[in-house]
N, C-alpha and C positions, 0 to 999 in steps of 0.2 A: 786321615793321611794313609795312603796305601804304601805297602811294602812289597818289594819283589827282589828275589835273590837268585843268582845264577852262579854255580860253581864250575870252574873251568876244568877241562880234561888234562890240559898240558900247560907247560910254562909259556910265558909271553916274552920271548926274546926280541932283539932287533929284527925288523922285517915282518912282524906280525901286526894284525889289526883287530880291534874289538868293535863290534857294531851292535847297537841297541836301538830299537824303534818301538813306538807305542802311540797311544791315543791320549791327548791332553783333555782334562776336564774343562767344561765351559767357562768356569770362573776360578782359575787357578791362582794360588799364591806363589808356589815355587815347585820345581821338580829338581831332584838332586841325583846325580850318578856318582857313586864312590867305587873306585878300584882299590881293593884292599887285600891284605894277606889273610885275614880271618874275621869271622863274624861271631860275636859272643851271644850267649843265651838271651840277653836283653835286646838283641837285634842291633847292637852297636858294633862298629868296626874297631879293630886295634890300630894298626898302621894304615893310614889312607895315603896311597901313593899319588892319587889324583882325585880331587873332588871338583866336579862341574856342577854348579848351582845356577839354574835358570830362575831368576827372580822376576816375577811378573809385576809386582808392586813397584819395584825400583827400575824396571826395564833394563836389567843388567844380566850378564852371565859372568859369574865369579869363579875363578880357578884357584885352588889352594891344595895344601897337603897337611897331614896331621901326624905327629910323632908323639907317643906316650912320654910324658915327662917334659916335653918341650912345647906341646900345644900346637896351634895352627901356625903354619909357616907359609911364606911366599904368596900371600894373597894378591891376586891380580884381578883387576876389575875391567879396565878399559885398554890395557896394554895389548898390542898385537892385533886388534881388529882392523880389518881393511877399511879404507876410506869409502864412504858411501853406503856401508852396510849397517843395519840397525844393531843397537847394543844387544838386544835380545830378539832374534829373528823368529822365535817360536810364537805360534798363534793359538790362543785359547780355543779349545774344541777341535783342533786340527791334529794331524799326525806329526810326530817329531822323530828326528833321526840324530843320534850321536854316533860319530865314528872317530875312534882314537887309534892313530897309527903310531907304532913305537919306532922312533928313530934312534940313532946312536947316542944323542945327547938330550933328546927332548921327546915329549909327546906332541904329535901334530893333531889338532882337534878340528873336526869338521862338524858343523851344525846344519842340518837339513841339506846335506851333500855339498855344502860350500865351506871352503877353508875359513875357519874363524880365528885361529891363532895357534901358538905353541906354548908349551909349559915344560921348563927344564926339570928332568927327574933327578932327584938327589939320592933316591934309593933305587936299587936294581929292579927293573920292571919284572924280572923273573919271579919276584916275590908275590906277584898278583895271583891270587887264587879265586877271588870272588868279584862279581859285579853286583852292586847293591843299588837299587833304584827306590827312592822314597818320594812322597809328595802327592801332588794333585794330578795324577794320571788315572785313566780308566783301566787300561791293560797294557801289557808288553806284548808286541807281536813279532819281534825279531831279537835273537841273541846269537850272534855269530862270533866265532874266533877263527880267523883265517890266516894262513901264511901267504904273504905276498912276495917275499924274498928269502932265499934265492930261487924258489919255485912257487908257483901259484897252486895252492891246495886249500880246500877242494874246488872243483869246477862249480860254477854257478848253475845249478840244475833247475830246469823248468818244472813247473807243476804238471804232474801226470794224472791228476784227478779232476773231476768236473765240479766237486764241491767247493765251498768257500774256504779259502786258505786263512786260518786264524793265527797260526804261530809257526815259526820255523827256526831251526838252530843248526849251525854247522860247527865242526871242529877241525883243527888243522892236521889231523892224522886219522887213519882208519881205526875203527874199533878193533881192539885185540881181544882174544879170549880172556875173560876176567873183567872186562869192562861192564860196569853197571850204570844205567841211566835211570834216575828217579824223576818223575814229573808229578807235581802237585797242581791240581786244577779244579775248575768249577764249570759245570754245564747247567744252563737253565733254559727255559722255554716250554712250549706246549708238550703234550704227551708224545707227539710224533717227532720230537727232537732226536738228533744223533750227533756223534762226533767220532773222529778216527785219528789214530796216531800211526804215522807211516815212517818206516825206516827205509831210506833210499840208498841204493848202491851208487857210489861215486863214479865207478868205471862205466856202467851201462845205463844209469838212470832208472833201473828197475826198482820197484818196491818189493823188498824181500819179506816184509811183514806189514800187513794192514790190520790194525787192531781197531775194529769198528764196534762202538757201543751204541746199540739201537734201543732206545727207550720204548718205542712202540711195540717191538717184538719181545722186549725184555731179554735180549740176547747179546752176547759178546761174540762177534764173528771174526775169525782169523783167516787170512788168505794172503796170496802173493801174486805178483805178476809173472807170467811166463815170458819166454824170450821175445814174443811179439808185443810185450808190454800190455797184455790183456789179462783180465782175471777169468778164471774158469771155475764153474760151480763144483767141479769134481775135487777142487783143492780146498774147499771151505771146511773149517772146523768150528763147531758151535757148542761143544760140551762145556760144562762149568756153570756154577751158580751165578745168577745175576745180582751183583751187590751194589750197583750204582743207583743213586737217587738224584733226581733233578733238584738243583739248588743246594746240594750238599757237597762239601769239599771231598775230593778223593786224592789218594796218592798211589802211584803205580811204580814198581821197580822192574825194569827189564835188564836181566843179566845175560851176558853172552858166554856160553860154555863152548866146548870144542865143536859141538854138533847142533846146538839148539839155543833158542831164546828161553830163559827161565823167567816166568812172570809171576809177580806177587802183587796183591791189591790190599791196601789198608791193613797190613800186618799179617795177611794170610796167603800161603802159596796158592796160586790159581791154576796154572797149567804150564806146559812147555810147548814150543812150536819149532819143529825141525827146520833147519836151514834148507831152502829149496835148491841150493847149488853149493858146490864145494869151495870154489875160489870167488871171493867177493871183497869189496872194500866199502863198508858202510861209514859214512861221515856226516850224514844229514838226517834230521828229523823234520817232518812236516805234519802239522795238525790241521784237520779240516772239520767242517760241520755243515749241515744243511742250512738253507736260507732262513729258517724259522728259529734256529738255535742261537743262543748267546754262550760262547765258549771262551775260556781264558786259561792260560797256564800261569800260575802264581809263583812257582818255584821250579827250577830245574837244576839237577846236580849230576855231574859226571864223576865217576870214581873208577880208577884203574888199578886193580889189585886182584890177582887170581883168587885169593881167599874170599873176596867179597861176593863172588857168585854163589857161594854156599850160604850167604846171609841175605838173600833178596827179601825174605820175609821181614827181617828186622829193619831193613832199609826202606820198606814200604809203610812203616808205622807212621801215622800222622803225629806231628809234634803237638 
């Protein structure tokens, strides 16, 4: 059974939506999405405000919630699905999409971009801090937290790289100084594999940091897009020890100071990268790899506290 965790940057009030997508294994038993306030060391959640369980053996999608001391509550199996739609529209071996919109009195649940049903929330959705996915999936490819009301944020940005898009994540506000993003992942493939982590400006669509890990050259290349959205060899930085290994899990922490990204890898400070412009609004991460690579993000966490920037090394330690 696989385990994937995403920590949110901001609260989830009315008018927000959470989106998770991934790849289902060929012979699945079930896939579960929990929206929870906290995840304990044993990888279990405390309060689960919404549980969506796609059960392939029973051909059902079950919705429920969990309260410590009270147990599972409000289990719904067939209520609310639309006439003519399958009880479980997910297909083994295919891509799945869960979209949960937060309305005033309930969650509105979409499965594979079609309205599946609603679920009344008894707890305030603002308590949601984590999205937890468990079960028979190969990888998670999208983790978005977007604001739809009263304004749409962020804009849906198109890909500005030619490589294969492997993972993307949006947040409903720009990164402020003090924001730290940690990504835990795994890259495998032949010696010529590579992957990149790109931070994209919501206002312009420019990539303000492309963090490229090249296993063939055994180099970590940092660069950015200029105003014409092109990379220039004069802007490239390559200093630093190459610590990545194919087939080994890594953890990177990117912290935003007033003037630069501070970057730590596997518990050690790696480097900094100065912002290429003064005014910007980062809200999107996109991860790419070349065609021969197999790359996945297994955990992502957003943390917003100015004191955290001084602790990027600690936040990059593998659990």
